[in-house]
N, C-alpha and C positions, 0 to 999 in steps of 0.2 A: 503494500500500500504506500502509496506517495505521502510525504510528511507535508503537512499544511504550512504555506509561506503567504507572503504578502501578494504574490501574484496569483494565487488562487482565490482572493477576496473579490467578493461583488458587492460593489455599491449601487443600488437602484437609482434611476435618474427619475422614477415615477412613484417610488415607495414612499413611506413616510421618513422624514429625516430621523436618524437614530438620535436617541437622547444621550448619547455617550461615544467613547472613542471605539467603536465597533464596526465591522461591515455587515451589510445586510445578510450575507451568506458567505459560505467558505466550501470551496470543492475540493474534495479530497478523493481521488480516484473516480470511480463512478457515483460517490455519494454528495450530496450537496446538503449542508448543514446551515439550517437558515435560522437567525438570531431570532429571539422574542420579539414579536409584532403585535402592537395594540391597533385601535381603531382611528388613529390620528391619521388625517390627510396631509399629503405633502404641500409645504407653503401655506398652511392655515393653521392658526392657533385653535380652531374651534375643533371639537373632538365629536364626532357622531354619537349620538345617543347619551351626550352627557350636557348636563345643564349646569353652569357654574355661577356662583354668586360674584358679587363685586371684588370680593378678595381672592378669588380664584379657587374656591372650595366646591367640590361636586354637591351639589343640593338635591339633584333627582338624575336618574340615568333610565335609559331603555337597553335592557340587555340584548334584546333581539337585533337592534339597530348596530350596537356595538359588535355583535357575532357578525352579521353580515359585512360590516367595514373591516373587520380583523380578517375574514376569510377573502374578502378582495384583496387586501394588502399582500397576504400570503401569495395570492395567484400572481399577482404582478410581480412580485420578487422571484417567484420560480421561473416563471416566462423569461424575465430578463435573464436570469442565470442559465437558461437553456433547459430548463425542465418543465414540468407541467403540472396542474391539479392532480391528474391521475396517476402520477408516478410517486406521491407521498407513502410514505412506509410507515412512519411513526410520528405521532403527535402528542405534544406536551401542553397542557392547558392549565393556564393558572387563572384561578377565579377568586374574587376578593370576597364573595358573599355565596358560599354553596348552598345554604339554606334556602336563600331567597332567589338565586339565580339559575341553579342548576336544572330544573326541569325545563325552562324556556331554552337555556342554552343548549341542553341535550337534545330537544326538537330540532332547533334549527340545525345543529351539528348533524344530525341524522339525514336531514334533507340534502345536505352537501357532500358527506362522507359515505353512507351507507345505501346499499342498493345496487341493482345492475348498472354497471358503467361507472359506478363510484370506486374512488380508492381503497375504501374499508380498511384503513390503517390500525396499527395498534395504538393505543391511548392510554395516556395516564393524565387524570384531572385531579388537580390539587387546591385547596384554598390556602391563599396567602393573606398576610395582614394587610399589605397594601403594595401598589405597584408604583414605578417611578413618576408616572403623572396620574392624574385624578380619573384613571379609567377602572373597568371591574374585570376586564378579561385580557389575556395575551396568551398568544400562540407561539410555540417553538417546534418545528417541523424538521423532519429528515425526509430526503426524497431522493431517487436515483436521477441520473442524468442518461 
């Protein structure tokens, strides 16, 4: 297996800007490791599915809108890196409110990942205390190229 280096890094021109010093994805051999992505859209301070107060704190959320936006961001990065949605083999999902959001998230997840013609990857879903921006979901995926 090839060792990762800077030349294997992918920085999307359409995906959300990273909130730290990391690439959107890294290619190692025929695998693509996608960094955790949230629902933010490139070039915008607005976060789909999040309502902020004047101080920038999340006061309301729409987990379905956030899920759809996250999935679109993942799709964008995969395609720019030479892969596709159908080539996802593993998904790690971070939710900030498992009790309140899991059922709605799981329904939207099934629409995109389960069934004929869908990738049906392995999946781990965990609840986390918070994420780096006021979002309720983040996805990290591994795909083939």
